[in-house]
Steps between C-alpha positions, in 0.01 A plus 500: 500500500866597469588171333221535250645843397841346448355225287305756291817705456691194373219407260510860359880512471558166343343571160684832485822320576424235235452779244826668602708211384488238229727263306512367142710239328687554172603180323775578265775348288853448633709806383260761652610455856699827509244691295213414733706547813543867404152543346307341784665728763433806285138402440435426864624852587282644224190316621549605862545865390197504274255258681637505855517117482782256561556245232730210499594346166614135523706365209501151354769427233560215264485404136219676326329186389543340838344814663201486268441138582543569871226767486272265313573237767414730784767756559294800605686777321324829456727593211679296235806676353637228271743491206271395218132582435425128427556427870233754603280352233526170683368670814219660298405162352467361846242770567710689755534822311321671201569372147547856391760576766724670239247786468501589867823700502707698240729342253319175492569476877873503446663777711851446361697302248841333469692312240750211456874571504828312590728515800866394448807504705724809495697525186254278316744214462269306261454803270125505524354782283158364386272197491703295256793509737308308755509196273887478499627164619618503855283799595310412815169681531263538796130583480185392682271214384198615286304200614501626859553878491303768311805729479690217347251492216597853408864387470395215267280732287782753469728229374250357253360841406831656405590194290162507331535870415857465386411214258183679359252283683663169423357275776744219439800734554345641811444154638854398417647803667296448813583139528872576487447785751358260753760234416765742642308537833699377800188504717132601479384641832140522615508885506727785386643569850634148513696549177638829619613341826687224312674755272594759758533317825618162381706610204327256258467584129632746242181689423181558696209565269233679687280793584660841463392612852662205669819547300515874556465439873812269490712751306396801708446366856656151532773446760738411223347718228843585345529135397220513244374696201183511299474410132210636307399307187405674173128405545301345786149475636286748691389343834170647610446422872138461614316547824137436614276485795384153610136602517366212699766547763472885535124456537546224760753707701309827443822663368388619158554867568845470632609229251374704205679806632819293547495396133400839366780679688755308288406741222549806725823714470617356830420139396668545157803657663542191723453274189768688312742495796460121523609481130160442342401712199227739617192589300507865594669698219661754727660242717597291202700801376643563845628145525594448136870468583420207727359292220692394186358599167390186327268406213202309639218290355177414667328171582192597303676599177722193503305222657134608538350438847609295803249217436658443158848515649421260782341239268783512247803530728441408863222246566602142550625357172545841334805646340705563811446144616643383169827687578549351847329155511696272273 
């Protein structure tokens, strides 16, 4: 009889224990490692305080397009925080999340933004001031490959878009500029973090063209931050960074409540503060004002006003045989 009571006690306790702890997976693009390291710890503390439940957030990092394909191929991520909305659309087209995922959270499900700027070596020995300076002979550029990384596509579109706008919509001149821009590339890495590593740790290149948050991290926190400086061009693109639940996975894992709360909390004051501290431009107006000295003032244009939508962009510029291939496959 005593053993039966013990067994009954275990049967009663186990469901309660299972409810007291859970875990989710966030599949994200490369340069969010530091952001989500801070955010995940803060959210886990918040969840414990409000729900009395322990939650572990496991991170997966890689190029945005690669992460999207991994989810489609079976990576069981509860959350996809990628660098371009097209990559989440790939997940939606595979039936793993809702087609209207943009409507599920504020700001088209984009909790923060960034932009494209330049990193040069201290003293700016090549005299880089704006986009046209990147075409100077002998100027070695580094940026990621837009065929493999979603973040890299923003760099490409910043280069093409500024040339298009500068030349009153002349497509031929925008194409010519962008072809010369990539002709000066010393290497095209699979993702932004690889380009940053080459520039900072290996001393390769004269200019790193990349995301503002990655470059601000180098000039503010890098071990040799005094060796670099940021150059802000006269005009550049607004990068809207999307996030979505992977519906089929959260339903399979029974993690919808915590996964949804995890994403929503990015728009909280605490979440937005962490976003701003990790050099991403917050959506919250008060925090944007608080951190305005962190972010250089720069004229920005949007993807929608300059290019239309991502489907149009992908077909014209990045699918096999499109414009980018014509620059690199001779």
